[in-house]
C-alpha distance (Angstrom), angle and dihedral (degrees) to the residues before:
residue distance angle dihedral
M1 . . .
E2 3.90 . .
Y3 3.71 92.9 .
F4 3.89 90.3 52.3
I5 4.00 90.0 50.4
Q6 3.82 87.6 53.5
Q7 3.68 95.9 49.9
L8 3.90 89.8 46.0
I9 3.82 88.6 56.6
N10 3.80 92.2 47.6
G11 3.92 92.3 46.2
L12 3.85 92.4 50.6
T13 3.82 90.2 47.8
L14 3.78 94.0 51.9
G15 3.89 90.7 39.9
A16 3.75 90.6 55.9
I17 3.81 89.4 58.4
Y18 3.80 92.9 47.3
G19 3.74 88.1 46.2
L20 3.82 92.9 58.1
I21 3.78 92.4 51.5
A22 3.90 91.9 45.4
I23 3.78 90.9 55.4
G24 3.86 89.6 62.8
Y25 3.90 90.1 51.9
S26 3.88 90.0 51.0
M27 3.84 93.2 46.3
V28 3.84 95.2 55.0
Y29 3.88 91.4 41.4
G30 3.75 94.3 45.7
I31 3.92 91.1 54.0
I32 3.83 105.6 34.9
G33 3.76 101.2 15.4
M34 3.82 94.8 -122.3
I35 3.76 136.6 107.2
N36 3.81 120.3 -117.5
F37 3.76 101.3 -141.7
A38 3.89 89.8 179.6
H39 3.82 89.9 63.6
G40 3.88 89.5 91.9
E41 3.75 89.0 57.7
I42 3.75 92.2 50.2
F43 3.77 86.6 57.7
M44 3.77 89.7 52.0
I45 3.68 92.1 49.8
G46 3.78 91.6 50.6
A47 3.77 89.1 54.5
F48 3.80 90.9 50.9
I49 3.73 92.3 47.0
S50 3.77 91.1 49.8
L51 3.84 88.7 51.6
I52 3.71 93.6 50.4
V53 3.78 94.1 48.5
V54 3.85 92.5 48.6
L55 3.80 90.1 53.1
L56 3.80 92.8 46.7
L57 3.84 92.1 50.0
N58 3.74 90.0 48.9
S59 3.81 90.9 50.2
F60 3.81 88.1 52.7
G61 3.84 91.4 52.2
L62 3.78 98.0 -110.8
S63 3.77 106.6 142.9
W64 3.76 106.2 151.9
L65 3.80 99.8 122.4
P66 3.87 100.5 -146.2
A67 3.87 91.1 50.7
V68 3.76 92.4 45.2
L69 3.88 92.5 50.7
I70 3.87 93.4 48.8
I71 3.78 93.6 46.0
V72 3.69 93.4 47.7
L73 3.80 93.8 46.6
V74 3.86 93.5 49.1
M75 3.79 92.6 46.8
A76 3.81 92.8 46.7
M77 3.82 90.4 50.5
V78 3.84 94.2 47.3
F79 3.78 97.0 49.1
T80 3.84 97.0 40.9
S81 3.86 89.1 48.1
L82 3.79 86.5 60.7
Y83 3.74 90.1 52.1
G84 3.83 88.7 50.4
L85 3.67 92.9 50.8
A86 3.90 91.1 49.6
I87 3.71 89.8 51.9
E88 3.69 92.6 53.6
R89 3.77 93.2 46.7
I90 3.78 96.7 44.3
A91 3.70 106.5 32.1
Y92 3.78 106.0 27.6
R93 3.87 114.5 21.8
P94 3.86 97.0 61.6
L95 3.80 90.3 47.1
R96 3.79 100.7 41.2
K97 3.79 93.5 107.1
S98 3.70 96.4 39.8
F99 3.77 127.3 97.2
R100 3.92 111.8 -62.0
L101 3.66 97.7 -108.1
A102 3.83 94.7 57.6
P103 3.89 98.9 73.0
L104 3.92 88.5 42.0
I105 3.86 89.2 56.2
S106 3.72 89.7 42.6
A107 3.80 92.8 53.6
I108 3.83 93.9 46.6
G109 3.86 85.9 52.1
M110 3.80 90.9 49.7
S111 3.82 89.4 49.5
I112 3.78 90.7 54.2
F113 3.77 91.8 45.5
L114 3.80 93.1 52.9
Q115 3.72 95.0 47.7
N116 3.85 91.7 53.8
Y117 3.80 91.1 37.8
M118 3.81 89.9 58.5
Q119 3.82 93.2 39.7
L120 3.87 89.1 56.7
L121 3.90 92.4 44.0
Q122 3.77 99.3 43.8
G123 3.86 104.1 19.5
A124 3.81 129.9 -117.2
R125 3.71 96.9 -87.5
V126 3.77 122.7 106.0
K127 3.93 110.9 -102.5
P128 3.79 115.3 -143.0
L129 3.75 129.3 -156.2
Q130 3.82 123.2 -159.1
P131 3.85 113.5 -119.1
M132 3.83 110.3 -85.6
I133 3.73 101.6 -178.2
T134 3.92 116.1 40.4
G135 3.78 133.6 164.8
G136 3.73 131.6 48.8
F137 3.85 144.8 168.4
T138 3.76 127.0 -56.0
L139 3.86 103.2 -136.6
I140 3.86 98.5 178.1
D141 3.72 129.9 11.3
D142 3.79 115.8 171.7
G143 3.75 98.2 160.4
D144 3.89 96.0 -102.3
Y145 3.78 98.6 60.4
T146 3.83 134.8 8.6
V147 3.76 123.8 -148.6
V148 3.82 112.2 -149.3
L149 3.79 127.9 -171.7
S150 3.91 104.4 -163.5
F151 3.75 125.5 -147.4
L152 3.74 87.8 -119.4
Q153 3.81 93.8 57.1
I154 3.83 89.8 49.8
I155 3.83 91.0 51.5
I156 3.94 91.0 48.4
I157 3.85 93.2 48.9
I158 3.88 93.2 42.2
T159 3.84 94.0 45.2
T160 3.85 91.2 49.8
T161 3.84 90.8 47.8
I162 3.80 93.1 50.2
I163 3.83 93.2 45.7
V164 3.85 91.8 49.9
I165 3.78 91.7 48.0
L166 3.87 91.9 46.7
F167 3.86 90.1 46.1
S168 3.72 93.0 48.1
F169 3.86 90.9 52.5
I170 3.90 88.7 50.5
I171 3.89 91.8 51.9
Y172 3.72 97.9 45.4
K173 3.81 107.3 28.7
T174 3.80 107.2 32.2
Q175 3.76 135.7 73.3
L176 3.71 91.8 -116.4
G177 3.77 91.6 53.9
R178 3.76 91.5 51.7
E179 3.82 91.3 50.2
Q180 3.81 90.0 49.7
R181 3.83 90.6 50.3
A182 3.82 90.7 48.5
C183 3.77 91.8 50.6
A184 3.82 89.6 47.7
Q185 3.87 90.3 54.6
D186 3.95 99.6 41.4
R187 3.76 121.8 -12.8
V188 3.76 93.6 -170.8
M189 3.84 93.7 51.9
A190 3.82 88.9 44.7
E191 3.75 89.9 57.7
L192 3.74 91.4 45.7
V193 3.85 92.5 58.0
G194 3.86 91.6 50.1
I195 3.79 106.1 -88.9
N196 3.75 116.1 142.5
V197 3.83 96.7 -129.6
D198 3.85 94.8 -174.2
T199 3.75 93.3 53.6
T200 3.86 92.3 45.5
I201 3.76 91.4 52.2
S202 3.73 91.0 46.6
V203 3.72 91.0 51.8
T204 3.78 91.6 50.2
F205 3.80 91.5 54.2
I206 3.85 88.8 48.2
I207 3.86 92.5 51.7
G208 3.89 91.9 44.2
A209 3.83 89.2 52.0
A210 3.70 93.5 46.9
L211 3.86 90.0 52.7
A212 3.97 88.1 48.0
S213 3.89 87.5 54.8
V214 3.91 92.6 51.9
A215 3.80 87.1 51.8
G216 3.74 90.8 47.1
F217 3.78 91.6 51.5
L218 3.79 92.9 48.0
Y219 3.77 90.4 46.5
L220 3.73 91.6 52.4
L221 3.89 90.1 50.2
Y222 3.74 93.9 46.2
Y223 3.99 98.1 46.9
G224 3.78 101.2 22.2
V225 3.74 94.9 -141.8
V226 3.74 136.4 85.0
D227 3.82 135.4 -179.5
F228 3.85 137.8 171.1
F229 3.86 94.4 -96.4
I230 3.75 100.3 52.0
G231 3.85 90.7 92.9
F232 3.66 95.3 63.8
L233 3.85 101.6 56.9
V234 3.82 95.0 33.5
G235 3.87 89.9 46.4
I236 3.77 91.0 51.0
K237 3.77 92.2 51.5
A238 3.82 92.1 45.0
F239 3.95 88.2 51.3
T240 3.81 87.8 49.7
A241 3.80 88.5 52.2
A242 3.80 91.5 49.9
V243 3.88 90.0 51.7
L244 3.87 91.8 44.1
G245 3.71 92.4 53.0
G246 3.72 95.4 40.6
I247 3.89 119.4 -77.0
G248 3.86 108.3 -111.9
S249 3.85 93.8 24.5
L250 3.78 112.5 104.7
P251 3.89 96.2 -160.5
G252 3.68 84.9 47.0
A253 3.90 92.8 54.6
L254 3.79 90.5 53.5
L255 3.87 92.6 45.3
G256 3.79 88.4 49.1
G257 3.82 93.0 49.5
L258 3.77 91.0 50.9
L259 3.82 92.4 47.7
I260 3.98 93.6 48.6
G261 3.84 89.0 48.7
L262 3.80 92.8 48.9
I263 3.86 92.0 46.3
E264 3.80 91.6 48.2
V265 3.68 95.3 48.7
F266 3.77 99.9 42.5
W267 3.82 91.4 45.6
S268 3.72 90.3 53.5
A269 3.82 91.9 44.9
Y270 3.85 96.7 49.5
F271 3.83 105.3 23.3
S272 3.80 139.8 22.5
I273 3.76 111.5 -39.1
E274 3.88 90.2 -150.2
Y275 3.81 89.3 70.0
K276 3.79 101.1 47.1
D277 3.73 93.3 107.2
V278 3.82 93.1 48.4
A279 3.84 88.6 52.4
A280 3.77 91.8 53.0
F281 3.83 94.2 50.0
S282 3.82 91.5 42.4
I283 3.81 88.3 58.7
L284 3.71 91.1 49.1
V285 3.80 90.4 51.7
L286 3.72 90.8 51.6
V287 3.75 94.8 48.3
L288 3.74 91.8 49.3
I289 3.73 92.8 49.8
F290 3.80 92.6 57.5
R291 3.88 96.3 28.8
P292 3.66 111.2 24.9
T293 3.86 96.0 -175.7
G294 3.81 91.9 53.5
L295 3.71 130.7 -113.2
L296 3.83 99.2 -54.5
G297 3.83 99.7 12.6
R298 3.84 122.9 117.1
P299 3.75 126.2 -137.8
E300 3.88 110.4 -94.8
I301 3.77 111.2 -114.3
E302 3.70 112.8 -143.3
K303 3.92 113.5 -125.2
V304 3.83 111.9 -135.1
């Protein structure tokens, strides 16, 4: 039982990171109906920027942990937001009125470009980071097995919860959120009633990139390593989470992220770790067979 509880904590922590990335996929799809396959690389860039800022702050002698974490988080969000805006302007906006496969191919090309760009810029080797947050609470200790909830796991779960609550408030209670929901329903009609669709879509890409940067920073703190290829696999898993929860549904994206994290961790704990990714994708296939729109997704209504 103690082992199960420990894996549950680990799975929820990993799922929270996947959920943050999956929200970015769902946001873009919900508004423009297209998948941003470069979103995983934005996550990777956010992790690299976080590492660079941490090393720069250490070289300047700034060691007070709360200040370091806040500065790194803000800088990562700012720089990755610029990358998100650039992707929207370069890979999506010129092709928005083209046939549907054109932006998809463009996004895949942007993903490959960002991978190689970061490999040339930072090198192909894995970049390590010494643990910044250590310690935790011992929940259960029966002599045979100890269940530990680390401070870092608490920070990851609380940070994800706060961001999701804040983001839900923005979507459902602010003018920007109303404009985003209007664009998601009908971009032409939204433009006719005075909404600047281009600006709304750009802001959506910026917010999605900022969320991915937060996930990248948390991933770096949790695993302590980063390389140019992490965005591909983590991005695919986050996309799987978005589809599992219901692509276009923000609560579904978070739920899908938690489920993918739990499946991956529990499979690794009780079965062969080599097949943990196969298990996650198999669950996705089963869910889509019986519920094609995902767990919380709604059937798409064709506008005529």
